[in-house]
SERO-4910 file (N, C-alpha, C, O; in steps of 0.05 Angstrom, whole numbers):
BEGIN
 pado doro    nc1    nc2    nc3   cac1   cac2   cac3    cc1    cc2    cc3    oc1    oc2    oc3
  Unk    A    180   -752    -10    168   -740     14    171   -709     13    193   -699      9
  Unk    A    149   -695     16    149   -666     15    162   -654     39    156   -662     62
  Unk    A    180   -634     35    194   -622     57    175   -602     71    156   -591     59
  Unk    A    180   -598     97    165   -578    112    169   -550    100    191   -543     92
  Unk    A    148   -534    100    149   -507     88    164   -488    106    174   -467     97
  Unk    A    164   -494    132    180   -479    151    195   -499    168    184   -517    179
  Unk    A    221   -495    171    238   -512    187    242   -500    214    251   -477    216
  Unk    A    236   -515    235    239   -505    262    260   -521    277    261   -546    274
  Unk    A    277   -508    292    297   -522    308    303   -505    333    297   -481    334
  Unk    A    316   -518    352    324   -504    377    354   -511    382    361   -534    383
  Unk    A    369   -490    386    398   -494    393    401   -489    423    389   -470    434
  Unk    A    418   -505    436    423   -502    464    449   -487    468    470   -496    458
  Unk    A    449   -464    482    473   -448    486    490   -461    508    481   -480    522
  Unk    A    513   -450    512    532   -462    531    522   -460    560    530   -476    577
  Unk    A    504   -441    566    493   -439    593    466   -453    596    453   -450    617
  Unk    A    458   -468    575    433   -483    577    408   -469    566    388   -482    563
  Unk    A    410   -444    561    388   -429    549    386   -437    519    405   -447    507
  Unk    A    362   -432    507    357   -441    480    352   -418    460    343   -396    468
  Unk    A    359   -423    435    353   -405    413    334   -419    394    339   -441    384
  Unk    A    311   -406    389    291   -418    371    296   -407    343    298   -383    339
  Unk    A    298   -426    324    305   -418    296    283   -427    277    276   -451    277
  Unk    A    272   -408    262    252   -414    242    262   -406    214    271   -384    210
  Unk    A    262   -425    195    272   -420    168    249   -424    148    238   -446    146
  Unk    A    242   -403    133    223   -406    111    236   -425     91    259   -421     84
  Unk    A    221   -445     82    234   -466     66    220   -471     40    210   -493     34
  Unk    A    219   -450     24    208   -453     -3    226   -437    -23    217   -418    -35
  Unk    A    252   -445    -25    271   -430    -41    264   -426    -70    271   -405    -81
  Unk    A    249   -445    -82    242   -442   -110    223   -418   -114    223   -405   -136
  Unk    A    206   -412    -94    188   -389    -96    200   -365    -82    186   -346    -76
  Unk    A    226   -366    -76    240   -344    -61    227   -341    -34    225   -318    -23
  Unk    A    218   -363    -22    206   -364      4    181   -347      7    176   -335     28
  Unk    A    166   -346    -15    140   -331    -14    122   -343      7    121   -367     11
  Unk    A    109   -326     22     95   -334     46     66   -342     40     50   -325     31
  Unk    A     59   -367     44     32   -376     39     18   -380     66     30   -377     87
  Unk    A     -8   -387     65    -24   -389     89    -14   -411    108    -13   -407    132
  Unk    A     -5   -434     97      5   -455    114     30   -446    129     33   -452    153
  Unk    A     47   -432    116     72   -422    129     65   -402    151     76   -402    173
  Unk    A     46   -384    146     37   -365    165     26   -378    190     33   -371    213
  Unk    A      9   -399    186     -3   -413    209     19   -427    225     17   -428    250
  Unk    A     38   -440    212     60   -453    226     76   -434    243     83   -440    266
  Unk    A     81   -410    231     97   -390    246     82   -379    270     94   -375    291
  Unk    A     57   -374    266     41   -364    289     42   -383    312     47   -375    335
  Unk    A     37   -409    306     37   -429    328     64   -431    341     66   -432    366
  Unk    A     86   -432    325    113   -437    337    123   -412    352    134   -414    374
  Unk    A    120   -389    340    129   -364    353    114   -360    379    126   -352    399
  Unk    A     89   -365    379     73   -363    404     83   -382    425     86   -375    448
  Unk    A     89   -407    417    100   -427    435    127   -417    447    131   -419    471
  Unk    A    144   -407    429    171   -397    439    168   -373    457    184   -370    476
  Unk    A    148   -356    452    144   -333    469    138   -342    498    144   -328    517
  Unk    A    124   -364    500    115   -374    526    135   -394    539    130   -404    561
  Unk    A    156   -400    525    176   -419    535    199   -404    549    214   -390    536
  Unk    A    201   -406    575    221   -391    590    249   -399    583    268   -383    589
  Unk    A    253   -422    571    280   -430    564    290   -418    538    314   -419    532
  Unk    A    271   -407    522    279   -394    497    287   -365    502    271   -349    512
  Unk    A    311   -358    495    321   -331    500    319   -313    476    314   -289    478
  Unk    A    323   -325    452    323   -310    427    309   -326    405    311   -350    405
  Unk    A    295   -312    388    282   -325    364    296   -314    339    300   -290    337
  Unk    A    302   -332    321    315   -324    295    297   -332    272    289   -355    270
  Unk    A    292   -313    254    277   -319    229    295   -315    205    308   -294    203
  Unk    A    296   -335    188    313   -333    164    300   -349    141    278   -361    145
  Unk    A    313   -350    118    302   -365     96    323   -384     85    347   -379     87
  Unk    A    314   -406     74    333   -425     62    340   -415     34    326   -398     22
  Unk    A    361   -426     23    371   -417     -3    388   -392      0    389   -380     22
  Unk    A    401   -384    -22    419   -361    -20    408   -336    -35    423   -317    -39
  Unk    A    382   -337    -43    372   -314    -59    353   -296    -44    351   -272    -50
  Unk    A    339   -306    -24    318   -290    -11    313   -298     18    314   -322     25
  Unk    A    307   -278     34    294   -284     60    264   -290     55    254   -311     62
  Unk    A    251   -271     41    222   -275     34    215   -254     13    216   -230     19
  Unk    A    207   -264    -10    201   -245    -33    172   -237    -33    163   -227    -54
  Unk    A    158   -240    -11    131   -229     -9    110   -251     -3    117   -274      3
  Unk    A     85   -243     -4     63   -262      1     56   -277    -24     62   -269    -46
  Unk    A     43   -300    -20     36   -317    -43     10   -307    -55    -12   -318    -51
  Unk    A     11   -284    -70    -12   -272    -81    -23   -287   -105    -47   -284   -112
  Unk    A     -7   -305   -117    -17   -321   -139    -39   -340   -130    -59   -344   -144
  Unk    A    -35   -352   -106    -56   -369    -95    -82   -354    -90   -103   -364    -95
  Unk    A    -79   -329    -80   -102   -313    -75   -116   -306   -102   -141   -306   -103
  Unk    A   -100   -301   -122   -111   -295   -149   -129   -318   -159   -151   -314   -168
  Unk    A   -119   -343   -156   -134   -366   -165   -160   -370   -148   -180   -378   -158
  Unk    A   -158   -364   -123   -181   -366   -105   -202   -345   -112   -226   -351   -111
  Unk    A   -194   -321   -120   -213   -300   -128   -227   -309   -154   -252   -306   -155
  Unk    A   -212   -320   -173   -225   -330   -198   -245   -352   -192   -267   -352   -204
  Unk    A   -238   -370   -174   -257   -391   -167   -282   -381   -154   -304   -390   -159
  Unk    A   -278   -361   -136   -301   -349   -122   -319   -334   -141   -343   -334   -139
  Unk    A   -307   -321   -161   -322   -306   -181   -340   -325   -198   -362   -319   -205
  Unk    A   -329   -349   -204   -344   -368   -219   -368   -378   -204   -390   -382   -215
  Unk    A   -364   -382   -178   -386   -392   -161   -408   -371   -158   -432   -377   -160
  Unk    A   -400   -345   -155   -420   -324   -151   -431   -313   -177   -452   -300   -178
  Unk    A   -417   -320   -200   -425   -310   -227   -423   -280   -228   -435   -267   -246
  Unk    A   -408   -268   -210   -404   -239   -211   -374   -233   -211   -358   -247   -198
  Unk    A   -366   -214   -227   -337   -207   -228   -328   -193   -203   -305   -196   -194
  Unk    A   -347   -179   -190   -341   -165   -165   -356   -178   -143   -380   -178   -142
  Unk    A   -341   -190   -124   -354   -204   -102   -368   -185    -83   -359   -163    -79
  Unk    A   -391   -194    -72   -406   -178    -54   -393   -178    -26   -374   -193    -21
  Unk    A   -403   -160     -9   -392   -159     18   -395   -185     33   -376   -194     47
  Unk    A   -418   -198     30   -422   -224     44   -404   -245     33   -394   -262     48
  Unk    A   -399   -245      6   -382   -265     -6   -353   -261      2   -338   -280      7
  Unk    A   -344   -236      4   -316   -231     11   -310   -238     40   -288   -245     47
  Unk    A   -330   -236     57   -326   -244     85   -319   -273     88   -305   -281    106
  Unk    A   -330   -290     70   -325   -319     71   -302   -327     53   -296   -351     50
  Unk    A   -289   -308     41   -268   -313     21   -242   -322     35   -233   -310     54
  Unk    A   -230   -343     25   -205   -355     37   -182   -335     36   -165   -335     54
  Unk    A   -181   -318     16   -159   -298     15   -159   -279     38   -138   -270     47
  Unk    A   -183   -272     48   -185   -254     70   -174   -268     95   -162   -254    113
  Unk    A   -178   -294     97   -165   -309    119   -135   -306    118   -122   -304    139
  Unk    A   -124   -307     94    -95   -304     92    -86   -277    102    -67   -276    119
  Unk    A    -98   -256     93    -91   -229    103    -94   -227    133    -77   -215    146
  Unk    A   -116   -237    143   -121   -236    172    -99   -249    188    -89   -237    207
  Unk    A    -91   -273    180    -71   -287    195    -43   -276    190    -26   -276    208
  Unk    A    -38   -266    166    -12   -254    160     -8   -230    178     14   -226    190
  Unk    A    -28   -213    181    -26   -190    198    -24   -197    228    -11   -184    243
  Unk    A    -37   -219    235    -35   -229    263     -6   -237    268      4   -231    290
  Unk    A      7   -250    249     35   -258    253     53   -234    254     70   -232    272
  Unk    A     49   -215    237     65   -190    237     63   -176    264     82   -167    275
  Unk    A     38   -174    274     33   -160    299     46   -175    322     57   -163    341
  Unk    A     45   -202    321     58   -219    341     88   -213    343     99   -212    365
  Unk    A    101   -209    320    129   -203    320    134   -175    331    153   -171    347
  Unk    A    118   -156    323    120   -128    333    118   -127    364    132   -112    377
  Unk    A    100   -144    375     94   -142    403    111   -161    420    107   -163    445
  Unk    A    130   -175    408    147   -194    422    163   -180    444    176   -159    440
  Unk    A    163   -192    468    180   -182    489    208   -195    488    228   -184    498
  Unk    A    210   -218    475    236   -231    471    249   -220    446    235   -212    427
  Unk    A    276   -219    446    289   -209    421    284   -228    398    286   -252    400
  Unk    A    278   -216    375    275   -231    350    295   -220    330    295   -197    323
  Unk    A    311   -238    319    331   -231    299    320   -241    272    315   -264    268
  Unk    A    317   -222    253    309   -230    226    334   -226    208    345   -205    206
  Unk    A    342   -249    195    365   -248    177    354   -242    149    346   -260    134
  Unk    A    355   -216    142    342   -206    117    363   -205     95    370   -183     86
  Unk    A    372   -228     86    392   -230     65    378   -234     38    358   -248     37
  Unk    A    388   -223     16    376   -227    -10    351   -211    -13    348   -189     -2
  Unk    A    332   -222    -29    307   -208    -33    289   -207     -9    285   -228      4
  Unk    A    279   -184     -2    260   -180     20    239   -161      9    243   -137      8
  Unk    A    216   -172      1    195   -157    -12    168   -160      3    163   -181     14
  Unk    A    152   -139      2    125   -140     11    122   -154     38    130   -144     59
  Unk    A    109   -178     38    105   -193     62    130   -201     77    129   -205    101
  Unk    A    153   -202     63    178   -207     76    186   -183     94    196   -187    116
  Unk    A    181   -159     84    186   -135    100    166   -135    124    173   -125    146
  Unk    A    142   -145    120    123   -147    142    133   -164    165    129   -157    188
  Unk    A    146   -186    158    158   -203    179    181   -189    192    186   -192    216
  Unk    A    196   -174    177    221   -161    186    216   -137    203    230   -132    223
  Unk    A    196   -121    195    192    -94    207    189    -94    237    197    -75    250
  Unk    A    176   -114    248    171   -115    276    192   -127    293    191   -127    318
  Unk    A    213   -139    280    234   -152    295    251   -132    311    256   -110    301
  Unk    A    261   -140    334    278   -123    350    305   -119    337    318    -98    339
  Unk    A    315   -140    323    341   -140    310    339   -147    281    337   -171    274
  Unk    A    338   -126    264    334   -129    236    361   -128    222    373   -107    220
  Unk    A    370   -151    212    397   -153    201    397   -154    171    383   -172    160
  Unk    A    411   -136    158    413   -136    129    442   -140    121    460   -138    138
  Unk    A    447   -146     96    474   -152     86    479   -136     60    461   -121     51
  Unk    A    502   -139     49    508   -126     23    491   -138      0    491   -126    -22
  Unk    A    478   -160      5    462   -173    -16    432   -167    -13    416   -174    -30
  Unk    A    425   -153      8    397   -147     13    386   -128     -8    398   -108    -15
  Unk    A    362   -135    -19    348   -118    -38    318   -118    -30    305   -139    -31
  Unk    A    308    -95    -23    282    -93    -11    263    -75    -28    273    -58    -44
  Unk    A    237    -79    -25    217    -63    -38    190    -69    -28    184    -91    -18
  Unk    A    172    -49    -30    143    -53    -26    131    -49    -53    122    -26    -59
  Unk    A    130    -69    -71    123    -65    -99     94    -69   -106     87    -75   -129
  Unk    A     76    -66    -86     48    -73    -91     34    -56   -112     15    -65   -125
  Unk    A     44    -32   -117     32    -15   -138     33    -28   -165     17    -21   -183
  Unk    A     52    -47   -169     55    -60   -195     35    -82   -199     32    -93   -221
  Unk    A     20    -90   -178      0   -111   -180    -28   -101   -172    -46   -117   -166
  Unk    A    -32    -75   -172    -59    -65   -166    -67    -67   -137    -90    -69   -131
  Unk    A    -47    -68   -120    -52    -70    -91    -41    -45    -78    -40    -24    -90
  Unk    A    -33    -46    -53    -21    -24    -38     -3    -36    -17     -7    -59    -10
  Unk    A     17    -22     -6     34    -33     14     19    -38     40      8    -20     53
  Unk    A     17    -64     48      3    -71     72     23    -82     93     44    -70     97
  Unk    A     16   -104    106     33   -117    126     44    -97    147     67   -101    156
  Unk    A     28    -77    154     37    -57    173     51    -33    160     60    -15    175
  Unk    A     53    -33    134     66    -11    120     52     16    124     64     37    123
  Unk    A     26     14    129     11     39    135     22     53    160     19     77    164
  Unk    A     35     37    177     48     48    201     77     54    196     86     76    201
  Unk    A     93     33    186    122     38    185    131     56    162    152     69    164
  Unk    A    115     58    141    122     78    120    119    106    130    134    124    122
  Unk    A    100    110    149     96    136    161    117    143    182    118    166    191
  Unk    A    134    124    190    155    129    210    181    138    196    200    146    210
  Unk    A    182    138    170    207    144    155    211    174    152    192    189    157
  Unk    A    235    182    144    239    211    139    218    222    120    207    207    104
  Unk    A    213    248    122    191    261    107    191    254     77    210    258     63
  Unk    A    168    243     69    164    237     41    174    209     32    165    199     11
  Unk    A    192    197     47    206    173     37    186    149     36    186    135     16
  Unk    A    170    146     57    151    124     57    131    125     34    125    106     21
  Unk    A    121    149     30    102    154      8    116    148    -19    104    135    -37
  Unk    A    140    158    -22    155    154    -47    160    125    -53    155    115    -75
  Unk    A    168    110    -33    173     81    -37    148     66    -42    148     47    -58
  Unk    A    126     74    -30    100     61    -35     90     67    -63     80     49    -76
  Unk    A     92     92    -72     82    100    -98     98     88   -121     87     81   -142
  Unk    A    124     86   -117    142     77   -139    148     47   -138    154     35   -158
  Unk    A    145     35   -114    153      7   -110    183      4   -114    192    -18   -121
  Unk    A    198     25   -111    227     25   -117    243      7    -98    237      6    -74
  Unk    A    263     -6   -109    280    -23    -93    300     -6    -78    308     16    -86
  Unk    A    309    -17    -55    330     -4    -39    347    -24    -25    339    -47    -21
  Unk    A    371    -17    -18    391    -36     -7    392    -35     24    376    -22     37
  Unk    A    411    -50     34    414    -52     63    421    -26     76    411    -19     98
  Unk    A    438    -10     63    446     16     74    422     35     75    418     50     94
  Unk    A    405     33     54    380     49     54    362     40     77    350     57     91
  Unk    A    360     14     81    342      3    102    350     14    129    333     19    146
  Unk    A    376     18    134    385     29    160    377     58    162    369     68    184
  Unk    A    379     73    140    372    102    140    342    106    147    335    124    162
  Unk    A    325     88    137    296     91    140    286     74    163    261     71    166
  Unk    A    303     62    179    297     48    204    282     21    199    267     12    216
  Unk    A    286     10    175    277    -17    170    298    -38    176    294    -62    173
  Unk    A    321    -29    184    343    -47    193    359    -32    214    361     -8    214
  Unk    A    370    -47    232    388    -35    253    415    -48    254    432    -40    271
  Unk    A    420    -68    238    447    -80    236    453    -87    207    436    -98    194
  Unk    A    477    -82    198    486    -90    171    512   -105    174    532    -94    184
  Unk    A    513   -130    165    536   -147    167    542   -161    140    526   -159    122
  Unk    A    564   -175    139    570   -190    114    553   -214    112    547   -228    132
  Unk    A    544   -219     88    527   -243     83    541   -269     91    528   -287    101
  Unk    A    567   -270     87    582   -294     93    586   -299    123    596   -320    131
  Unk    A    578   -279    139    581   -282    168    557   -296    181    556   -299    206
  Unk    A    537   -305    165    513   -316    177    519   -339    196    510   -339    219
  Unk    A    534   -359    187    538   -382    203    555   -375    228    551   -387    249
  Unk    A    574   -357    224    590   -348    247    572   -336    269    576   -341    293
  Unk    A    553   -319    260    535   -306    279    517   -327    293    513   -325    317
  Unk    A    506   -345    277    488   -366    288    503   -383    309    492   -391    329
  Unk    A    528   -389    302    545   -405    321    551   -389    346    550   -399    368
  Unk    A    557   -363    342    563   -346    365    540   -342    384    544   -338    408
  Unk    A    515   -344    374    492   -342    391    492   -363    413    482   -359    435
  Unk    A    504   -386    407    505   -408    427    525   -403    449    524   -417    469
  Unk    A    542   -384    445    563   -379    466    556   -355    484    570   -350    503
  Unk    A    534   -342    478    526   -319    494    515   -328    521    501   -348    523
  Unk    A    521   -313    542    510   -320    569    483   -308    572    479   -288    586
  Unk    A    463   -321    559    436   -311    560    424   -310    588    430   -328    604
  Unk    A    407   -291    593    396   -287    620    366   -293    620    354   -298    599
  Unk    A    354   -292    643    325   -296    645    310   -271    637    286   -272    629
  Unk    A    323   -248    639    311   -222    634    312   -216    604    333   -215    592
  Unk    A    289   -210    592    287   -205    564    303   -179    556    316   -178    535
  Unk    A    301   -159    574    315   -134    568    346   -138    566    359   -127    549
  Unk    A    356   -154    584    385   -161    583    392   -176    558    413   -172    546
  Unk    A    374   -194    550    379   -210    526    379   -193    500    393   -198    481
  Unk    A    362   -173    500    362   -153    478    389   -140    476    400   -137    454
  Unk    A    400   -132    499    426   -118    499    448   -137    491    466   -129    476
  Unk    A    447   -162    500    468   -181    493    468   -187    463    489   -190    451
  Unk    A    444   -189    451    443   -194    423    454   -171    407    468   -174    387
  Unk    A    447   -147    416    458   -123    402    488   -122    404    502   -115    384
  Unk    A    499   -128    427    528   -129    431    541   -148    411    561   -142    399
  Unk    A    530   -172    408    541   -192    390    540   -182    361    561   -184    347
  Unk    A    518   -171    353    516   -162    325    534   -139    319    544   -135    297
  Unk    A    538   -122    339    556    -98    336    584   -107    330    599    -93    316
  Unk    A    593   -129    341    620   -138    336    624   -146    307    647   -145    296
  Unk    A    603   -155    294    605   -162    265    601   -138    247    612   -137    225
  Unk    A    585   -120    257    579    -96    241    604    -78    237    607    -66    216
  Unk    A    621    -78    256    645    -61    255    664    -70    232    681    -54    223
  Unk    A    661    -95    224    679   -105    202    667    -99    175    681   -104    154
  Unk    A    643    -89    174    630    -86    148    632    -57    137    627    -38    152
  Unk    A    640    -55    112    642    -28     99    614    -22     87    606    -36     68
  Unk    A    601     -2     97    573      3     89    571     11     60    589     23     48
  Unk    A    548      4     48    542     11     20    534     40     18    529     54     37
  Unk    A    533     49     -7    522     75    -13    492     75    -10    479     56    -20
  Unk    A    480     95      2    451     96      5    439    116    -15    444    140    -14
  Unk    A    423    105    -34    410    122    -53    389    139    -40    385    162    -48
  Unk    A    375    128    -20    354    144     -7    366    168      7    356    190      5
  Unk    A    389    164     21    402    186     34    410    208     15    407    232     20
  Unk    A    420    199     -8    429    218    -29    406    235    -40    409    258    -48
  Unk    A    382    223    -41    359    235    -54    338    246    -35    315    251    -43
  Unk    A    345    249     -9    325    257     11    312    284      4    287    286      6
  Unk    A    327    303     -5    316    330    -11    298    328    -35    277    341    -35
  Unk    A    306    313    -55    289    310    -80    263    295    -73    242    303    -83
  Unk    A    265    274    -57    241    259    -49    222    277    -34    198    277    -39
  Unk    A    233    293    -15    216    311      1    202    331    -18    178    336    -15
  Unk    A    217    343    -36    205    363    -54    184    352    -73    163    364    -77
  Unk    A    188    328    -83    169    317   -103    145    303    -90    126    297   -104
  Unk    A    145    300    -64    122    288    -50    108    307    -31     91    298    -15
  Unk    A    114    332    -33    104    351    -13     76    363    -20     64    376     -3
  Unk    A     66    359    -44     40    370    -52     18    357    -36     22    336    -23
  Unk    A     -6    369    -36    -28    359    -20    -48    343    -36    -71    339    -26
  Unk    A    -41    333    -59    -58    315    -75    -41    296    -91    -19    303    -99
  Unk    A    -51    272    -96    -35    252   -109    -29    258   -138     -8    250   -148
  Unk    A    -48    271   -152    -42    278   -180    -18    296   -183     -1    291   -200
  Unk    A    -16    316   -166      7    334   -167     33    320   -160     53    323   -173
  Unk    A     31    303   -139     55    288   -131     65    270   -153     89    269   -159
  Unk    A     46    256   -166     53    239   -188     68    254   -210     89    246   -220
  Unk    A     56    277   -218     68    292   -240     95    305   -231    113    308   -248
  Unk    A     97    312   -206    122    323   -196    145    302   -197    168    309   -203
  Unk    A    138    277   -190    158    256   -191    166    250   -219    190    249   -225
  Unk    A    147    246   -237    155    237   -264    167    259   -281    182    254   -300
  Unk    A    162    284   -274    173    307   -289    199    317   -279    211    335   -291
  Unk    A    208    306   -256    233    316   -245    257    310   -263    261    287   -271
  Unk    A    271    331   -271    294    328   -289    319    323   -272    329    342   -260
  Unk    A    328    299   -270    350    292   -253    367    270   -265    357    251   -277
  Unk    A    393    273   -263    412    254   -274    419    233   -252    439    236   -238
  Unk    A    401    214   -250    404    193   -229    392    167   -238    368    166   -243
  Unk    A    408    147   -240    398    121   -249    376    111   -231    356    100   -240
  Unk    A    380    114   -205    361    103   -185    335    119   -186    314    106   -187
  Unk    A    336    145   -186    311    161   -187    297    158   -214    272    156   -215
  Unk    A    312    156   -235    300    152   -262    285    126   -264    264    124   -276
  Unk    A    296    105   -251    283     79   -250    257     81   -234    236     69   -242
  Unk    A    257     96   -212    233    100   -196    212    115   -213    188    109   -211
  Unk    A    220    134   -230    202    148   -247    188    129   -267    164    131   -272
  Unk    A    203    110   -277    192     91   -296    173     72   -282    152     64   -293
  Unk    A    180     64   -257    163     45   -243    136     58   -235    115     44   -237
  Unk    A    136     83   -227    110     95   -220     92     99   -244     68     97   -242
  Unk    A    104    103   -268     89    105   -293     75     79   -300     53     80   -311
  Unk    A     87     57   -293     76     31   -300     58     19   -278     45     -2   -283
  Unk    A     57     32   -255     39     23   -234     10     29   -239      4     43   -258
  Unk    A     -7     18   -223    -36     22   -226    -43     50   -216    -38     57   -193
  Unk    A    -56     66   -233    -65     93   -225    -84     92   -201    -84    109   -184
  Unk    A   -101     71   -201   -120     68   -179   -104     62   -153   -111     73   -132
  Unk    A    -84     45   -155    -68     38   -131    -53     63   -121    -50     66    -96
  Unk    A    -45     81   -138    -31    105   -130    -50    122   -112    -41    133    -92
  Unk    A    -75    123   -119    -95    137   -103    -98    123    -76    -99    136    -55
  Unk    A   -100     96    -76   -104     81    -52    -80     85    -33    -84     89     -9
  Unk    A    -56     84    -44    -32     87    -27    -31    114    -14    -26    117     10
  Unk    A    -36    135    -30    -36    162    -19    -56    166      3    -50    176     25
  Unk    A    -81    157     -2   -102    160     18    -98    143     43   -103    151     65
  Unk    A    -88    118     38    -83    100     61    -62    112     80    -66    112    104
  Unk    A    -40    122     70    -19    133     87    -29    157    101    -23    162    125
  Unk    A    -45    174     88    -56    198    101    -76    190    123    -76    202    144
  Unk    A    -93    171    117   -113    163    137   -101    150    162   -112    152    184
  Unk    A    -77    137    158    -65    123    180    -44    139    196    -32    130    215
  Unk    A    -39    164    187    -21    181    201    -30    185    230    -53    194    235
  Unk    A    -13    178    249    -20    182    277    -35    159    290    -40    159    314
  Unk    A    -43    139    274    -57    116    285    -37     96    298    -13     96    291
  Unk    A    -46     80    316    -29     59    328    -25     37    308    -39     35    287
  Unk    A     -6     20    313      0     -3    296    -25    -21    293    -32    -30    271
  Unk    A    -38    -27    316    -62    -43    316    -83    -31    298    -96    -45    282
  Unk    A    -88     -5    300   -108      8    284   -101      8    254   -118      5    237
  Unk    A    -75     10    248    -66      8    220    -72    -19    208    -81    -21    185
  Unk    A    -67    -40    224    -73    -67    214   -103    -71    209   -111    -84    190
  Unk    A   -120    -59    226   -149    -61    223   -157    -47    197   -174    -57    182
  Unk    A   -145    -23    192   -151     -9    167   -143    -25    143   -157    -27    123
  Unk    A   -119    -38    145   -108    -53    123   -126    -78    117   -129    -85     93
  Unk    A   -136    -91    137   -152   -115    132   -177   -108    116   -185   -122     98
  Unk    A   -190    -85    123   -213    -77    107   -206    -70     79   -219    -77     60
  Unk    A   -183    -55     76   -175    -46     49   -166    -70     32   -172    -71      8
  Unk    A   -152    -89     44   -143   -113     29   -167   -130     20   -167   -141     -2
  Unk    A   -188   -131     37   -212   -145     30   -226   -132      6   -235   -145    -12
  Unk    A   -226   -105      7   -237    -90    -16   -221    -96    -42   -233    -99    -63
  Unk    A   -195    -97    -39   -178   -103    -63   -184   -130    -75   -183   -134    -99
  Unk    A   -191   -149    -57   -198   -176    -67   -225   -175    -81   -231   -192    -98
  Unk    A   -242   -156    -74   -268   -154    -88   -265   -141   -116   -280   -148   -134
  Unk    A   -246   -124   -118   -243   -107   -142   -226   -122   -164   -212   -141   -158
  Unk    A   -229   -113   -189   -215   -126   -211   -186   -118   -214   -171   -132   -227
  Unk    A   -178    -95   -202   -151    -85   -207   -129   -104   -197   -109   -109   -211
  Unk    A   -132   -114   -173   -113   -132   -161   -110   -158   -177    -88   -167   -182
  Unk    A   -133   -169   -186   -132   -193   -202   -117   -189   -228   -101   -205   -236
  Unk    A   -122   -166   -241   -109   -160   -266    -79   -156   -263    -63   -164   -279
  Unk    A    -72   -143   -241    -43   -138   -236    -28   -164   -231     -6   -167   -242
  Unk    A    -39   -182   -216    -26   -208   -210    -25   -224   -236     -4   -237   -242
  Unk    A    -46   -224   -252    -46   -238   -277    -23   -229   -295     -8   -246   -306
  Unk    A    -21   -203   -299     -1   -192   -318     27   -196   -308     45   -201   -325
  Unk    A     32   -193   -283     60   -194   -273     69   -222   -265     92   -230   -269
  Unk    A     51   -238   -253     59   -263   -241     47   -289   -253     57   -310   -249
  Unk    A     25   -286   -267     11   -310   -278     18   -313   -308     33   -330   -315
  Unk    A      6   -296   -324     12   -296   -353     40   -284   -359     52   -291   -378
  Unk    A     48   -266   -341     75   -253   -343     79   -238   -369    101   -237   -379
  Unk    A     57   -227   -380     60   -211   -404     69   -182   -397     76   -167   -415
  Unk    A     67   -175   -371     75   -148   -362     60   -126   -376     71   -104   -380
  Unk    A     35   -132   -384     19   -112   -398     -8   -111   -384    -29   -118   -395
  Unk    A     -9   -101   -359    -34   -100   -344    -54    -80   -357    -46    -58   -365
  Unk    A    -79    -88   -359    -99    -70   -370   -113    -57   -346   -135    -65   -337
  Unk    A   -100    -36   -335   -111    -22   -312   -138     -9   -318   -143     -2   -341
  Unk    A   -155     -7   -298   -182      5   -303   -180     33   -313   -195     42   -330
  Unk    A   -160     48   -303   -156     75   -311   -128     77   -324   -108     67   -313
  Unk    A   -126     90   -347   -100     93   -360    -84    116   -350    -59    116   -352
  Unk    A    -97    136   -338    -83    159   -327    -92    165   -299   -114    159   -291
  Unk    A    -74    175   -283    -80    181   -255   -102    202   -252   -118    201   -233
  Unk    A   -103    221   -271   -124    242   -269   -152    232   -276   -171    246   -272
  Unk    A   -154    207   -287   -180    197   -295   -194    181   -273   -217    174   -275
  Unk    A   -179    175   -251   -190    158   -230   -215    171   -217   -214    194   -209
  Unk    A   -236    155   -214   -261    164   -202   -257    164   -172   -253    143   -159
  Unk    A   -259    188   -160   -254    190   -131   -276    177   -114   -272    169    -91
  Unk    A   -300    174   -126   -322    160   -113   -314    130   -109   -321    118    -89
  Unk    A   -301    119   -130   -292     92   -128   -270     88   -107   -269     69    -93
  Unk    A   -253    108   -106   -232    108    -85   -244    107    -57   -235     93    -40
  Unk    A   -265    123    -54   -279    124    -28   -291     97    -21   -291     89      3
  Unk    A   -301     83    -41   -312     56    -36   -292     37    -23   -299     22     -6
  Unk    A   -267     39    -32   -246     21    -20   -243     26     10   -237      7     24
  Unk    A   -248     50     19   -245     56     47   -270     54     63   -271     60     87
  Unk    A   -292     47     50   -317     42     65   -316     15     79   -304     -4     68
  Unk    A   -328     14    102   -327    -11    118   -344    -33    105   -366    -27     96
  Unk    A   -334    -57    104   -349    -79     93   -371    -86    112   -367    -90    136
  Unk    A   -395    -87    101   -419    -91    119   -424   -121    124   -443   -128    138
***
């Protein structure tokens, strides 16, 4: 019998109030988020939002390796190939992409992310282990974003010919100067201490305290008022945070360097400033290698997307992302990136452009044109 892809349960606290718990349940895929999981979460989170007896919602992942290692882009890859065979065109038309199942995935994934952002009830995301791409999308909107010493995060879309989505057009722009752009361009990993510095986490506790915290939730005197419950949850998490010795933050250490190397007014200069920086740092040197291996076309998309979304509302950012993600499904770069990294796993993507300076800016503009 196949197990449910998301496990839902409700715990009753000592005063009769309830805690809604959702666990992503695909540990073999590091809880990669597919369309069925997204639909289940939308339905259940919406139900809990409307249930007056639910005081807190908790999102976590099964297994000990990941909360969520991203979206299930491999399924989208296979759907694109199937659609291309039907249309007999390598590049799907605007009318074909509108009916494409992959666009439905992005549409509903962003709906779920926005639902979490707009929640009036406190939502605790237990972001232990790998938290990548779509996993950060689930986490970013939660009121209580909990990381541990095992947390390893990234927005690595540049490595598959995509760009950071799931609301990243908004939250990367909320980070200290240059940091969001740097993380998007390099796809560089960062830890729990980093996540707190850049406001992608607000609590850091020991990984082994998970069950203690979940048990303690049942003893809280939850109230009818959501604002009070936000405060009560923060109080509880603070008692565990005080016992934790924080990690070293690479981002904090490199803030000045990141600011300097991302301050130019064009992506080509920024790229060359990053890769040419002479610095004795394992973390920064790894970021330099990662940006070199990313898609030059994606680098242009990331730079322009973040600039276009500066000052926009979260809702507007999601609208921009849906159009851009649809364009990426039409184009060959995303398909090739997924093939090389996740399907054939040869790690030798044949990007359309071999150098960032060769990218056709007219083609970049096409990605940002509205699908008719």
